[in-house]
C-alpha positions as CSV (number, residue, x, y, z in Angstrom):
1,M,48.4,-55.4,73.9
2,K,46.8,-55.9,70.5
3,T,47.4,-53.4,67.7
4,N,43.8,-53.0,66.5
5,A,40.4,-52.2,68.1
6,T,36.9,-53.1,67.3
7,S,34.4,-50.4,66.6
8,A,30.7,-50.3,67.7
9,T,29.7,-51.9,64.3
10,G,32.0,-54.8,64.9
11,Q,34.6,-53.7,62.3
12,V,38.2,-53.8,63.0
13,K,39.7,-50.4,63.2
14,Q,43.3,-49.7,62.3
15,L,45.2,-47.9,65.0
16,L,47.9,-45.3,64.6
17,N,50.7,-47.7,65.4
18,D,49.4,-50.1,62.7
19,K,50.5,-47.4,60.2
20,A,54.2,-47.9,59.3
21,W,54.9,-44.2,58.9
22,A,53.4,-43.4,62.3
23,R,55.3,-45.9,64.4
24,W,58.6,-45.2,62.7
25,T,58.1,-41.5,63.2
26,A,57.5,-42.2,66.9
27,L,60.7,-44.2,66.9
28,V,62.7,-41.3,65.4
29,L,61.2,-38.8,67.9
30,V,62.1,-40.8,71.0
31,A,65.4,-42.0,69.6
32,S,66.4,-38.3,69.0
33,M,66.0,-37.6,72.7
34,M,68.3,-40.6,73.5
35,L,70.8,-39.6,70.7
36,F,71.3,-36.2,72.3
37,A,71.5,-37.7,75.8
38,Y,74.2,-40.1,74.7
39,M,76.1,-37.2,73.2
40,F,76.0,-35.3,76.5
41,V,77.0,-38.4,78.5
42,D,80.4,-38.7,76.7
43,V,81.0,-35.1,75.8
44,M,83.9,-34.9,78.3
45,S,85.2,-38.4,77.8
46,P,87.8,-37.3,75.2
47,L,88.8,-34.3,77.4
48,Q,90.1,-36.1,80.5
49,S,93.7,-34.7,80.0
50,L,92.3,-31.2,79.3
51,V,90.3,-31.0,82.5
52,Q,93.3,-32.3,84.4
53,T,95.5,-29.6,83.1
54,Q,92.9,-26.8,83.1
55,R,90.8,-27.5,86.1
56,G,93.1,-29.7,88.2
57,W,90.9,-32.8,88.0
58,S,93.1,-35.9,88.9
59,P,92.2,-39.4,87.7
60,D,90.5,-40.0,91.0
61,A,88.4,-36.8,90.6
62,F,87.5,-37.7,87.0
63,G,86.4,-41.2,88.2
64,Y,84.2,-39.7,90.9
65,Y,82.7,-37.3,88.4
66,A,82.0,-40.1,85.9
67,G,80.4,-42.3,88.5
68,A,78.2,-39.4,89.8
69,E,75.8,-39.9,86.8
70,Y,74.5,-43.0,88.5
71,I,74.7,-42.3,92.2
72,L,71.2,-41.0,92.8
73,N,69.8,-43.9,90.7
74,V,71.6,-46.4,92.8
75,F,70.2,-44.9,96.0
76,G,66.6,-45.4,95.0
77,F,65.7,-42.9,92.3
78,L,65.6,-45.4,89.5
79,I,63.2,-47.7,91.5
80,L,61.1,-44.6,92.0
81,A,61.3,-43.9,88.3
82,G,59.9,-47.3,87.5
83,I,57.0,-46.8,89.8
84,I,56.4,-43.3,88.3
85,L,56.4,-44.9,84.8
86,D,53.9,-47.6,85.7
87,K,51.7,-45.2,87.6
88,M,51.9,-42.1,85.3
89,G,52.6,-43.6,81.9
90,I,55.2,-42.9,79.2
91,R,54.1,-39.4,78.3
92,F,54.5,-37.8,81.7
93,T,57.6,-39.8,82.6
94,G,59.4,-39.2,79.3
95,T,58.7,-35.4,79.5
96,L,59.9,-35.4,83.1
97,S,63.1,-37.3,82.3
98,A,64.0,-35.0,79.4
99,S,63.4,-32.0,81.7
100,L,65.7,-33.4,84.3
101,M,68.4,-34.0,81.7
102,V,68.2,-30.3,80.6
103,G,68.3,-29.0,84.2
104,G,71.3,-31.2,85.1
105,A,73.2,-30.2,82.0
106,L,72.8,-26.5,82.8
107,V,74.2,-27.1,86.3
108,K,77.2,-28.9,84.9
109,L,77.7,-26.2,82.3
110,Y,77.8,-23.5,85.0
111,A,80.3,-25.6,87.0
112,L,82.7,-25.7,84.1
113,S,82.3,-22.1,83.0
114,D,84.7,-19.3,83.7
115,G,82.0,-17.5,85.6
116,F,82.0,-20.1,88.3
117,E,85.7,-19.7,89.1
118,G,86.4,-17.6,92.1
119,T,82.8,-17.4,93.3
120,A,81.9,-17.9,96.9
121,L,80.3,-21.2,96.0
122,E,83.4,-22.4,94.2
123,Q,85.6,-21.5,97.2
124,W,83.2,-23.3,99.6
125,L,83.1,-26.4,97.5
126,S,86.8,-26.5,97.2
127,S,87.3,-26.2,101.0
128,W,86.2,-29.7,101.8
129,W,87.2,-33.2,100.5
130,T,90.1,-31.9,98.5
131,V,90.2,-35.1,96.3
132,M,87.8,-33.2,94.0
133,P,88.1,-29.5,93.1
134,G,85.0,-27.3,93.5
135,S,84.3,-27.4,89.8
136,A,84.3,-31.2,89.8
137,K,81.9,-31.4,92.7
138,L,79.3,-29.1,91.2
139,A,79.7,-30.7,87.8
140,A,79.2,-34.1,89.5
141,L,76.0,-32.8,91.1
142,G,74.7,-31.6,87.7
143,F,75.7,-35.0,86.2
144,M,73.7,-36.7,89.0
145,V,70.6,-34.8,88.1
146,F,71.2,-35.5,84.4
147,G,71.8,-39.2,85.1
148,C,68.4,-39.4,86.9
149,G,66.7,-38.1,83.8
150,C,68.8,-40.2,81.4
151,E,68.2,-43.5,83.1
152,M,64.5,-42.7,83.5
153,A,64.4,-41.9,79.8
154,G,66.0,-45.2,79.0
155,I,63.3,-47.3,80.7
156,T,60.6,-45.0,79.3
157,V,61.7,-45.4,75.7
158,S,61.9,-49.2,76.2
159,K,58.3,-49.3,77.3
160,A,57.2,-46.9,74.7
161,L,58.7,-49.0,71.9
162,A,57.2,-52.1,73.4
163,K,53.8,-50.4,73.2
164,W,54.2,-49.1,69.7
165,F,55.8,-52.1,68.1
166,E,54.2,-55.1,70.0
167,G,53.6,-57.9,67.5
168,K,55.6,-56.0,64.9
169,E,59.3,-55.2,64.4
170,M,60.0,-54.8,68.2
171,A,63.6,-56.0,68.2
172,L,64.4,-54.1,65.0
173,A,62.9,-50.9,66.5
174,M,64.8,-51.3,69.7
175,G,67.9,-52.1,67.7
176,L,67.5,-49.0,65.6
177,E,66.9,-46.8,68.7
178,M,70.2,-48.1,70.1
179,A,71.9,-47.6,66.8
180,I,70.9,-44.0,66.6
181,A,72.1,-43.5,70.2
182,R,75.5,-45.1,69.3
183,V,75.8,-42.6,66.4
184,G,75.7,-39.9,69.1
185,V,78.8,-41.4,70.7
186,F,80.6,-41.4,67.3
187,A,79.5,-37.8,66.7
188,I,80.6,-36.5,70.1
189,F,84.0,-38.3,70.0
190,S,84.5,-36.7,66.6
191,I,83.5,-33.1,67.5
192,S,84.1,-32.7,71.2
193,P,87.9,-32.2,70.9
194,R,87.4,-29.9,67.9
195,L,84.8,-27.8,69.7
196,A,87.1,-27.6,72.7
197,D,89.8,-26.1,70.4
198,W,87.4,-23.8,68.7
199,G,88.4,-20.2,69.1
200,G,92.1,-20.9,69.6
201,T,92.0,-21.3,73.4
202,P,91.2,-24.9,74.5
203,S,88.1,-25.0,76.7
204,V,85.7,-27.7,77.9
205,V,82.8,-25.2,78.0
206,T,82.0,-25.0,74.3
207,P,81.3,-28.8,73.7
208,V,79.3,-29.0,76.9
209,A,77.2,-25.9,75.9
210,F,76.6,-27.4,72.5
211,C,75.3,-30.7,73.9
212,S,73.1,-28.8,76.4
213,A,71.4,-27.1,73.5
214,L,70.8,-30.4,71.8
215,L,69.2,-31.7,75.0
216,C,66.6,-28.9,74.7
217,I,65.9,-30.1,71.2
218,G,65.5,-33.6,72.5
219,L,62.9,-32.4,75.0
220,L,60.9,-30.8,72.2
221,C,61.0,-34.0,70.1
222,Y,59.6,-36.0,73.0
223,I,56.8,-33.5,73.5
224,V,55.8,-34.0,69.9
225,F,55.8,-37.8,70.5
226,T,53.4,-37.3,73.5
227,F,50.8,-35.8,71.1
228,M,51.1,-38.9,68.9
229,D,50.8,-41.2,71.8
230,T,47.7,-39.4,73.1
231,K,46.1,-39.9,69.7
232,L,46.9,-43.6,69.8
233,D,45.2,-44.0,73.2
234,H,42.1,-42.1,72.0
235,E,41.9,-44.5,69.1
236,M,42.0,-47.5,71.4
237,G,38.8,-46.2,73.0
238,A,38.0,-44.9,76.4
239,A,36.6,-48.3,77.6
240,R,39.6,-50.2,76.4
241,L,42.0,-47.7,77.7
242,A,40.5,-48.0,81.1
243,Q,40.8,-51.8,81.0
244,E,44.5,-51.5,79.9
245,E,45.3,-49.1,82.7
246,S,43.8,-51.4,85.3
247,S,45.5,-54.5,83.9
248,E,48.8,-53.2,82.6
249,E,49.5,-49.9,84.2
250,E,48.4,-50.6,87.8
251,F,51.4,-51.1,90.0
252,K,51.7,-52.2,93.6
253,L,54.8,-52.1,95.8
254,S,54.4,-55.8,96.3
255,D,55.4,-56.2,92.6
256,V,58.9,-55.1,93.5
257,S,59.1,-58.1,95.8
258,A,57.8,-60.3,93.1
259,I,60.4,-59.1,90.6
260,F,63.2,-59.4,93.1
261,S,62.2,-63.0,94.0
262,S,62.6,-64.0,90.4
263,R,65.8,-65.9,89.7
264,L,65.5,-65.2,86.0
265,F,65.4,-61.4,86.8
266,W,68.7,-61.6,88.8
267,I,70.4,-63.6,86.0
268,I,69.4,-61.0,83.4
269,A,70.2,-58.1,85.8
270,M,73.7,-59.5,86.7
271,L,74.5,-60.1,83.0
272,C,73.4,-56.5,82.3
273,V,75.4,-54.9,85.1
274,L,78.6,-56.8,84.4
275,Y,78.5,-56.3,80.6
276,Y,77.6,-52.6,80.7
277,S,80.1,-51.9,83.5
278,A,82.8,-53.1,81.1
279,I,81.5,-50.8,78.3
280,F,80.3,-47.4,79.5
281,P,83.0,-46.8,82.2
282,F,85.6,-47.9,79.6
283,Q,84.3,-45.2,77.2
284,R,85.2,-42.5,79.8
285,Y,88.9,-43.7,79.8
286,A,89.3,-45.0,76.3
287,A,90.6,-41.8,74.7
288,N,93.2,-41.3,77.4
289,M,94.1,-45.0,77.2
290,L,94.8,-44.7,73.5
291,Q,96.8,-41.5,74.1
292,C,99.0,-43.3,76.5
293,N,99.4,-46.6,74.6
294,L,99.9,-45.0,71.2
295,G,101.5,-41.6,72.1
296,I,99.0,-39.5,70.2
297,S,96.9,-36.4,70.9
298,E,93.4,-36.1,72.3
299,T,91.9,-35.4,68.9
300,Q,93.8,-38.4,67.3
301,A,92.7,-40.7,70.1
302,S,89.1,-39.6,69.8
303,D,89.2,-40.0,66.0
304,I,90.3,-43.6,66.5
305,F,87.8,-44.5,69.3
306,R,84.9,-42.9,67.6
307,W,84.6,-45.9,65.3
308,F,83.6,-48.1,68.3
309,P,79.9,-47.1,68.2
310,I,79.8,-47.2,64.4
311,G,80.2,-51.0,64.4
312,A,77.3,-51.2,66.9
313,A,75.2,-48.7,65.0
314,C,75.6,-50.5,61.7
315,L,75.1,-54.0,63.0
316,T,72.4,-53.6,65.6
317,P,69.4,-53.0,63.2
318,F,70.4,-56.2,61.3
319,L,70.6,-58.1,64.5
320,G,67.2,-56.8,65.5
321,W,65.8,-58.0,62.2
322,F,67.5,-61.4,62.8
323,L,66.0,-61.7,66.3
324,D,62.6,-60.7,65.0
325,H,62.6,-63.4,62.3
326,K,65.1,-66.1,63.4
327,G,65.7,-65.7,67.2
328,K,68.9,-67.0,68.9
329,G,68.9,-64.1,71.5
330,A,70.6,-66.1,74.3
331,T,73.3,-67.3,71.9
332,M,74.1,-63.8,70.9
333,L,74.5,-62.7,74.5
334,I,77.2,-65.4,75.0
335,F,79.1,-64.5,71.8
336,G,79.0,-60.8,72.6
337,A,80.6,-61.4,76.0
338,I,83.4,-63.5,74.4
339,L,84.2,-60.7,71.9
340,M,84.4,-58.1,74.7
341,I,86.8,-60.2,76.7
342,V,89.1,-60.6,73.8
343,C,89.1,-56.9,73.0
344,H,89.9,-55.7,76.5
345,L,92.8,-58.1,76.8
346,T,94.0,-56.8,73.5
347,F,94.0,-53.2,74.8
348,A,95.7,-54.5,78.0
349,F,98.6,-56.4,76.4
350,V,98.8,-56.3,72.6
351,V,98.3,-52.6,71.8
352,P,100.9,-51.3,74.3
353,A,103.4,-53.9,73.1
354,T,102.9,-53.3,69.3
355,R,101.6,-49.7,69.2
356,S,99.8,-50.8,66.1
357,E,97.0,-48.6,64.9
358,L,95.7,-51.5,62.8
359,I,95.3,-53.8,65.8
360,T,93.8,-50.9,67.7
361,Y,91.2,-50.1,65.0
362,S,90.4,-53.8,64.7
363,A,89.8,-54.2,68.5
364,I,87.6,-51.1,68.6
365,V,85.4,-52.3,65.7
366,V,85.1,-55.8,67.2
367,L,84.1,-54.3,70.5
368,G,81.5,-52.4,68.6
369,I,80.2,-55.6,67.2
370,S,80.0,-57.0,70.8
371,F,78.1,-53.9,71.8
372,S,75.6,-54.8,69.1
373,L,75.1,-58.4,70.0
374,V,74.4,-58.0,73.7
375,P,72.0,-55.0,73.9
376,A,70.1,-56.0,70.7
377,S,69.3,-59.4,72.2
378,L,69.0,-58.4,75.9
379,W,66.3,-55.7,75.9
380,P,63.8,-57.3,73.6
381,S,64.1,-60.4,75.8
382,V,62.7,-58.7,78.9
383,P,59.1,-58.5,77.7
384,K,59.2,-62.3,77.1
385,V,59.9,-63.1,80.7
386,M,58.2,-60.3,82.7
387,D,54.5,-59.6,83.3
388,K,53.4,-56.6,81.2
389,R,51.7,-55.1,84.3
390,F,55.0,-54.2,85.8
391,L,57.2,-54.2,82.7
392,G,58.2,-50.6,83.4
393,S,59.3,-51.5,86.9
394,A,61.1,-54.6,85.7
395,Y,63.1,-52.5,83.3
396,S,63.8,-49.9,86.0
397,L,65.0,-52.5,88.5
398,I,67.3,-54.0,85.9
399,F,68.6,-50.5,85.2
400,W,69.0,-49.9,88.9
401,V,71.2,-53.0,89.3
402,Q,73.1,-51.8,86.2
403,N,73.6,-48.4,87.7
404,I,75.3,-49.8,90.8
405,G,78.1,-51.0,88.5
406,L,78.1,-47.9,86.4
407,A,78.4,-45.7,89.5
408,F,81.2,-47.5,91.2
409,V,83.3,-49.1,88.4
410,P,84.5,-45.6,87.1
411,I,85.6,-44.8,90.7
412,I,87.3,-48.2,91.0
413,I,89.1,-47.7,87.7
414,G,90.2,-44.2,88.7
415,N,91.7,-45.5,91.9
416,V,93.3,-48.5,90.2
417,L,94.8,-46.1,87.6
418,S,96.2,-43.9,90.4
419,A,97.5,-46.8,92.4
420,T,99.3,-48.4,89.5
421,N,100.8,-45.1,88.4
422,P,102.3,-43.7,91.6
423,G,104.1,-40.3,91.2
424,I,103.0,-39.9,87.6
425,D,101.4,-36.5,87.0
426,D,101.6,-36.5,83.2
427,P,98.2,-37.8,81.9
428,M,100.0,-38.9,78.7
429,K,102.1,-41.5,80.5
430,Y,99.7,-43.7,82.4
431,D,99.9,-47.5,82.3
432,Y,96.4,-48.9,81.6
433,T,97.2,-52.6,81.9
434,A,95.6,-53.1,85.3
435,P,92.4,-51.1,84.5
436,M,91.9,-53.1,81.2
437,C,92.3,-56.4,83.1
438,V,89.5,-55.2,85.5
439,F,87.3,-54.6,82.5
440,A,88.1,-58.0,81.0
441,S,87.3,-59.8,84.3
442,L,83.9,-58.2,84.2
443,G,83.4,-59.7,80.8
444,V,84.3,-63.2,82.1
445,L,81.6,-62.9,84.8
446,A,79.1,-61.7,82.2
447,L,79.9,-64.7,80.0
448,I,79.2,-67.1,82.9
449,F,75.7,-65.5,83.5
450,G,75.0,-65.7,79.7
451,I,75.7,-69.4,79.7
452,I,73.5,-69.8,82.8
453,L,70.7,-67.9,81.0
454,K,70.9,-70.0,77.9
455,A,70.8,-73.2,80.0
456,M,67.7,-72.0,81.8
457,D,66.0,-71.0,78.6
458,A,66.7,-74.5,77.2
459,R,65.2,-76.1,80.3
460,H,62.1,-73.9,80.9
461,H,61.4,-72.6,77.3
462,Y,61.1,-68.9,78.0
463,G,61.4,-68.2,74.3
464,L,64.7,-66.3,74.3
465,E,65.9,-68.3,71.3
466,K,62.6,-67.9,69.4
467,P,61.7,-65.2,66.8
468,N,59.9,-62.2,68.2
469,I,57.4,-62.1,65.3
470,A,54.7,-64.7,65.9
471,K,54.1,-65.8,62.3
472,D,57.8,-66.4,61.8
473,Y,57.9,-68.5,65.0
474,E,54.9,-70.5,63.8
475,E,56.5,-71.1,60.4
476,M,59.7,-72.3,62.1
477,R,57.7,-74.6,64.3
478,I,55.8,-76.1,61.4
479,D,59.0,-76.6,59.4
480,G,60.6,-78.3,62.4
481,E,57.6,-80.7,62.9
482,A,57.6,-81.5,59.2
């Protein structure tokens, strides 16, 4: 999609996204929605031991709850979300996704509230499958609905930024969006334990209610963005808009088969699922892991781990700029996977043996750097290798494969944690060696797929190592020929 249009007089007309203030305002609006979404995702991550003592959630129950966010996406919703995105566009889909997040958050909030305890619904839910208390089951249901909206929002924001920043600072924009979202993780690990202690009596309700209110603000931000996007489409002109809708937005079910038949798609999808499965599920257990390995409180553990996303938030925009102007995306994927493996092995063996906060902080910051390298280079690479006509569906199918790992890895980790700590009821005394080795093994597999991807790019010249900004690529090509 070009970023200007020709008027009836033959003059080139500047579009809204050609204006720097407009496209960066659009970025802030959509990134705000994702910021609040990421805060809600991890609002209970620092509170695992609190929900175990207050609500009776075992590690198994917490693992099932954490994986519930992705269950409906795995069983087809995320594929449907991609079709909705390609059929209905970014305005409708983004508003729908934000609304689903708000609705799911309210269900989860009710499940954790004191008003739910002792109700007929709570008693009925508690009467079957006793692995999970009634509060955990209803909270998991709310998390499922939220997860549908959150993952739908992720693919929608990716396509929105691809539209608003095509031919411009696309990798930088995507990097900044991810950085803003990572700040949400830092913020929630900082304030969630303190909000839980607010009022003197520890409770998980206050932080969940706070983040639910933020999701409502995120919905309003996206609605404002839809007005800007509508104006952009009007500026493109009715005739041109109709042409784009027929060429870029039209989607057929046969496109799913075309995407699935692409070997390159599966390499990117497997790299994505393996890497993210060693990051997001780890965040759910990280605070408790630090509590057990260092013998510290929830608040102290959260204060240490909150620095993980800061490394990503600070570095990702610079990596985006580097990718836009210099390239080397496939190389960054490999280096990021190596760093992740080293960090998880450090948490498995070095931190428990030394109980060193310096080593712990260092591993957390390096893991944050890894979390900058991989996402910053992965997502801007997708438009290079996928047809624009089904770009939204390509993103959604990659997210769908990713969600399979995100749904089941927390459950696996919860069961591994229980199996390797038989008879231990104190959440401060778990041995996390085996779970951290599982995370490290996922990193090894991600590294293998990263190497395969770079080899394919070298052979077929997909452009993954090239700059995103066309003029910078041309300058590099001319310099190389000279």
